[in-house]
C-alpha atoms as one frame of an Amber mdcrd trajectory, in Angstrom:
protein
   8.354  23.894 -22.164   6.571  21.668 -19.658   8.639  20.410 -16.718   9.823
  16.812 -17.040   8.474  15.847 -13.617   5.018  17.194 -14.468   4.804  15.321
 -17.751   6.116  12.131 -16.158   3.625  12.246 -13.271   0.651  13.189 -15.449
   1.268  10.450 -18.016   2.089   7.558 -15.658  -0.459   8.421 -12.953  -3.058
   6.945 -15.295  -1.481   3.508 -14.776  -3.124   3.406 -11.338   0.010   2.593
  -9.318   0.025   5.791  -7.260   1.743   9.136  -7.822   4.917   8.595  -9.911
   8.009  10.332  -8.539  10.492  11.692 -11.061  13.159  11.940  -8.352  12.440
   8.885  -6.174  15.815   8.329  -4.535  16.473   8.603  -0.811  17.458  11.943
   0.726  21.039  13.016   1.336  21.085  11.084   4.620  19.813   7.918   2.890
  16.401   8.046   4.585  13.656   6.622   2.395  10.035   7.672   2.204   8.080
   5.852   4.917   4.415   5.178   5.629   2.937   8.057   7.605   5.254  10.713
   6.196   3.700  14.154   5.924   5.349  16.426   3.394   5.216  17.985  -0.050
   6.467  17.519  -3.601   9.404  19.474  -5.012  10.789  19.033  -8.548   9.381
  15.538  -8.768  10.672  14.375  -5.386   9.035  14.056  -1.978  10.202  16.159
   0.979   9.303  15.027   4.492   8.137  17.480   7.136   7.573  14.831   9.821
   6.217  11.313  10.235   2.747  10.921  11.750   3.232   7.247  12.689   6.310
   7.914  14.832   6.633   9.488  18.269   7.675  13.135  18.295  11.052  12.113
  19.764  11.734   9.721  16.870  14.756  10.629  14.665  12.440  11.074  11.666
  10.716  13.863  13.577  13.841  15.814  14.468  13.969  17.378  10.995  13.555
  19.987   9.793  12.303  21.439  13.086  10.648  18.728  15.177   6.837  18.482
  14.787   3.876  20.884  14.724   2.461  22.192  17.999  -0.198  19.872  19.373
   1.217  16.904  17.428  -0.747  13.687  17.900   0.599  10.415  16.600  -1.579
   8.567  14.067  -2.324   5.134  15.511  -3.323   2.074  13.495  -4.952  -1.195
  14.553  -4.276  -3.019  11.286  -0.764  -3.692  10.090   0.045  -2.272   6.631
  -0.604  -4.651   3.769   2.720  -5.639   2.209   3.077  -7.224  -1.235   6.666
  -8.360  -1.976   6.240  -8.640  -5.770   3.641  -6.006  -6.532   5.201  -5.011
  -9.885   7.471  -7.259 -11.909  10.784  -6.156 -13.367  10.403  -4.501 -16.767
   8.766  -1.496 -18.440   5.607   0.423 -17.619   4.442   2.799 -20.336   1.968
   5.630 -20.625  -0.718   5.112 -23.241   1.158   7.419 -25.621   4.349   5.323
 -25.607   4.808   1.969 -27.324   7.538  -0.640 -27.334   9.267  -0.966 -30.708
  12.397  -2.270 -32.383  14.403  -5.419 -32.081  15.744  -4.853 -28.556  13.819
  -7.613 -26.875  16.374  -9.863 -25.211  14.956 -12.494 -22.876  14.518 -11.258
 -19.327  15.161 -13.912 -16.709  16.446 -13.388 -13.152  19.555 -11.276 -13.495
  19.503 -11.322 -17.297  20.569  -8.529 -19.593  17.627  -6.637 -20.996  17.124
  -4.282 -23.903  14.063  -2.169 -24.663  13.238   0.499 -27.221  10.276   2.839
 -26.860   8.655   5.398 -29.153   6.279   8.227 -28.290   3.220   8.329 -30.569
   1.886  11.694 -29.328   3.432  15.005 -28.261   4.046  13.836 -24.679   4.558
  10.548 -22.889   6.467   8.746 -20.159   7.945   5.386 -19.278   9.755   3.659
 -16.451  11.783   0.461 -16.451  11.613  -1.210 -13.056  14.958  -2.897 -12.459
  13.847  -5.554 -10.006  10.507  -6.757  -8.705   8.955  -3.894  -6.711   7.434
  -4.285  -3.238   4.371  -2.385  -2.071   3.175  -1.342   1.407  -0.137   0.366
   2.055  -2.297   1.514   4.966  -5.913   0.387   4.583  -7.658   2.316   7.370
  -8.666   5.102   4.986 -11.613   6.327   7.026  -9.477   6.839  10.132  -6.767
   8.481   8.044  -9.224  10.971   6.550 -10.544  11.902   9.990  -6.981  12.364
  11.266  -6.084  14.613   8.346  -9.240  16.697   8.716  -8.422  17.265  12.371
  -4.762  18.170  11.848  -4.326  19.634   8.349  -4.608  23.265   9.482  -1.830
  22.829  12.045   0.346  21.127   9.398  -0.079  24.030   6.996   0.618  26.530
   9.785   3.755  24.587  10.703   4.976  24.632   7.106   4.211  28.292   6.458
   4.611  30.106   9.766   7.196  27.965  11.579   9.330  26.831   8.634   8.641
  29.863   6.428   7.495  27.931   3.364   4.864  28.966   0.855   2.530  25.978
   0.945  -1.184  25.689   0.333  -3.414  23.199   2.102  -3.732  21.040  -1.006
   0.075  20.788  -1.323   0.534  18.961   1.985   0.472  15.174   1.520   0.089
  12.174   3.805   1.871   9.036   2.578  -0.431   6.053   2.947   1.567   3.736
   0.722   4.622   3.266  -1.457   6.092   1.031  -4.141   9.875   0.492  -3.951
  12.460  -1.130  -6.191  16.268  -1.305  -6.195  17.216   0.230  -9.566  15.308
   1.970 -12.304  15.293   4.161 -15.405  12.741   6.888 -16.165  12.064   8.923
 -19.281   9.704  11.793 -20.082   8.823  12.733 -23.650   8.419  16.368 -22.792
   7.126  18.343 -25.787   6.750  17.860 -29.545   8.041  14.366 -28.915   6.017
  12.427 -31.472   8.242   9.715 -33.029  11.027  10.368 -30.497  12.668   7.147
 -29.292  14.478   5.980 -26.206  16.503   2.817 -25.540  17.031   1.256 -22.116
  19.538  -1.532 -21.510  21.183  -3.193 -18.537  20.407  -5.779 -15.901  17.019
  -6.802 -14.581  16.011  -9.100 -11.774  17.239 -10.052  -8.330  20.797 -10.948
  -9.334  21.184  -7.693 -11.253  20.438  -5.640  -8.139  24.109  -5.750  -7.146
  26.256  -3.472  -9.271  24.289  -3.741 -12.520  22.224  -0.692 -13.357  20.260
   0.510 -16.359  21.480   2.793 -19.143  19.289   5.150 -21.184  20.185   6.265
 -24.698  18.452   8.904 -26.836  19.485  11.523 -29.373  16.249  13.525 -29.120
  16.139  16.849 -27.285  12.463  16.139 -26.596  13.341  13.385 -24.109  14.558
  13.874 -20.547  15.709  10.881 -18.508  17.765   9.584 -15.615  18.568   6.357
 -13.782  19.389   5.232 -10.299  20.703   4.475  -7.886  24.390   4.071  -8.660
  23.706   3.168 -12.274  26.187   3.761 -15.123  26.213   7.203 -16.681  23.616
   7.709 -19.394  24.869   7.896 -22.971  23.101  10.797 -24.597  23.571  14.165
 -26.197  21.850  15.653 -23.172  23.855  16.555 -20.042  24.275  13.620 -17.644
  22.145  13.756 -14.471  23.684  14.555 -11.124  24.994  11.722  -8.978  22.350
   9.530  -7.385  22.882   8.123  -3.917  22.893   4.415  -3.282  20.114   2.672
  -1.366  16.659   1.337  -1.890  14.413   3.895  -3.493  10.788   4.781  -3.955
   9.043   4.447  -7.263   5.430   5.377  -6.586   3.925   7.364  -3.777   0.374
   6.721  -2.622  -1.007   9.708  -0.761  -4.086  10.343   1.313  -6.623  13.116
   0.640  -4.968  16.510   0.381  -7.801  18.685   1.593 -10.824  18.751   3.802
């Protein structure tokens, strides 16, 4: 069976919002993904090696083992473009998922919301964004590409020879942008999921950010899902997901070129 994170990323990447993270929450020390992070993907989440926009003495660059030899900070002349309301609260669906049923309560700031979705093919994915999502993005793409070309070999060496990982050049990513929200629900229609349905209910909007999460319900074994952060436990025949830490989280990851 295909991995949930692979199906989710493949299906929602086509929406053009960046690379969708199946596990978008902050790390165990509540550190979010930041612009300039260099790292890799693991089980649908992003793992930082170091941050190229920070000095080597910066706390973000003290883990897991400082920075690569010959580290040079990536400098920018233009401030990142920031869009406070890049994506409105509500659902985003892959082309193989449609909204159905009578769960269509009005969504106003802080209102209760109810959605029902059905997969019309064998695989699909959806996300319900709990509150309006902000976006930040670096626009000096030409400089970024030149920086990566100059440094990518040392990054791969650092990951493989210093940290002992098994990483290829095309698995090392540079974060040039992100989209973040406060609470969310994701679902992947993994395999043989045609006609499988999922319901998402809870609070949307700015007022709902405090203490009101989203709940996912499904009785189909073809659907994998989870919510966060700090949302109520999902009601499903599937095992509940592990605890999700509180804090603002990342929804989409925009990465720079992965190779020469």
